N, C-alpha and C positions, 0 to 999 in steps of 0.2 A: 578559431576553433571554439565552438560553443560548449558551455558547461551545463549539465543537467543534474538535478537531485531527485532521485526516485526513492520515496519513503514508503516502507511497508509498516503498517501499524500492528502492534502486538505487545505482549508482556514478556519481559525476559525471565529466564529460569525454566528448569525442567518441569515444574508443576504446571506451567501454562502451555508448554510446547505443542500439545495436541488439542488445544481448545479452539472453539469456533472463533473466538475473538482474535486469535493469532493468524488469521487468514492472510493478512498483509505480510507477515514474516514468512509464511509458507510459500507465497508467491515469489518473494525474493530468494528464498532458499532454492526454489525450483530453477530460477534464472541462474543462480550461482552454480548449481549442479550442471546445468546444460552448457555453461560457458566457462567452466573450470576456474572460478575464482573463489576466494574465501573472504570472510569478514574478520576484521580486526577490532578488538575492543579499543575504543578511543573515547574522548570526552563526550559524554551524554549519548553514546550509542555504539553500535557495531557498524563499521563502515567498510566499504570496498570501493576502489577506484578502478574504472574499466574504460578502455578506449574502444570506440565504435564509430566507424565511418567518419573519421576526423573530428569526433566529438569526445569530450571527457564526461563520463557518467559516474556520479557518486551514488551508490546504493546505500541506504541508511535504514537500520533497524534501531529505533530509539531505545535506550536502556532506562528511560525515565518512567516506565510504565505508561500504559496507553492513555490514561487520563491527563498526563502531563507531557504528551508528545510534542507540543508546540515549543517547549523550551529547547529541545534537541533540534527541531526543524529550523527555528530562528538562528540558533548558534551556527549550524552548518551552512545555512544560506549566506550568512554574513562572512563566515570564515573563508568560504570558497568563492564569494562574490557571485552567487547564482541568482539570475533574474527570476522574478516571480513567475513569468510565463514559462520558465524551464523547470518548474517543479511539478511532480506528480505524486499525489498521496494515494496509497492503496489501503482500503479498509474493508471490513466486513459490513454488511447491511442486513439487518434483521427484517426489513420490510420488503426486500427483493426475494423472489423465489430462489430456492436453492440452485446454485450454479449459474445464475444469470449475472450479467455485467451491466453496469451503467457508467459511462464515461461522461463527465461534465466539466465545463470550464469554470464554473462558479456555482454557488448554491448554499443552502442551509446545512446545518450539521445533522439533520435527521435524527436527533436524539443521541448521536454518537459523541461521547465525551472527549474522545481523542480529536475528532474534527473540531469540536467546540473549542478545545484548548489551543489548537493550531490557529484558528481564526483570532482568538484573543491575543496570542503571542505575536503573530505577524501583522495584525491589525486589519485584516481583510478576509472576506470569504471568496475573493476572486482568484482562486488557484485551481488547477486541474485536480480532479479526484476520480479514481477508478474504484467503484464500489462493487463488491462481490457478494451476491445474495447467499444468505445462510438460513432463510426463512423456512420454518417448519412449525408444527404445532408446539406451543410451549405455554407453561403456566406462569412462570416467573422469569422475566427477561434476564436478570443478572445470572441466575443459575444456568440458564440456557447458553448464553454467550460464553460463560466461563466453564461450561461443560465440555468434555472431550467429544471429538467426532466419533460417531459409531462407524464400524467397519463398512457397512453398506453405504453410508454417506461418503466415506473416503473413496470407495470404489467408484462412486458417481462423480466426485469432484476432482479426483486426481488428473483425469484427462483435461479438465477445464483449466488447470494450472498452466498447461502449454498454450492455451488460447490467451490467458492473461499475459504470458511472456510475449506473445506476438503483439498484443495491444501496447505493451510498454515500449517495445522497440519501434513500433509504428509511430507512437507519440514522439519519440526522439527523432526519427527519420522523416516522417511525413507531416508532423504537426498535429495539433489538437483537433481541428475541424475535420481534416481528412480522416483521421483515425476514428472520430465519432461516426462519420458517415459509413465507414467500413464495418465497424463492429457493434454499434449500438442496437442494431436490429437483429442480432443473432440470438 
């Protein structure tokens, strides 16, 4: 039975709940709503264990704040003995158009401090990542990513959360390459 760790990046706390930077948390919350499981506060994160097609999936929302997500990822990878090829990190991407996805098996951090910290903590950039586009016109990057979604943006992206859920379960069931072929051109 394989083990998987699916990490959604974001910041804990009510003040950040509806921000663009919490897209990873939003996607995991959507999965939990659709599959009726909840997150429990554990060491360095909010975690849930879920069985799917004879696999054990750990869904993780780090509680370390986004810029220090790597500490949580490293801890849970080691604690649950999860192989590098069985982790998927979900993050926002300010350079992708709003609502678009990009799934990759390795790569740079793209200026995302959460991805940068994960690479530092686990010692490699060779891990799967699902980036969700939040790009719009903005003047100051920090204010934009930490700003709340507008209602018209939420109306546009909420249906995309279901696509993200399909991507996550395809990654688990069909593997990275097959999932990239199915979803990267949408």
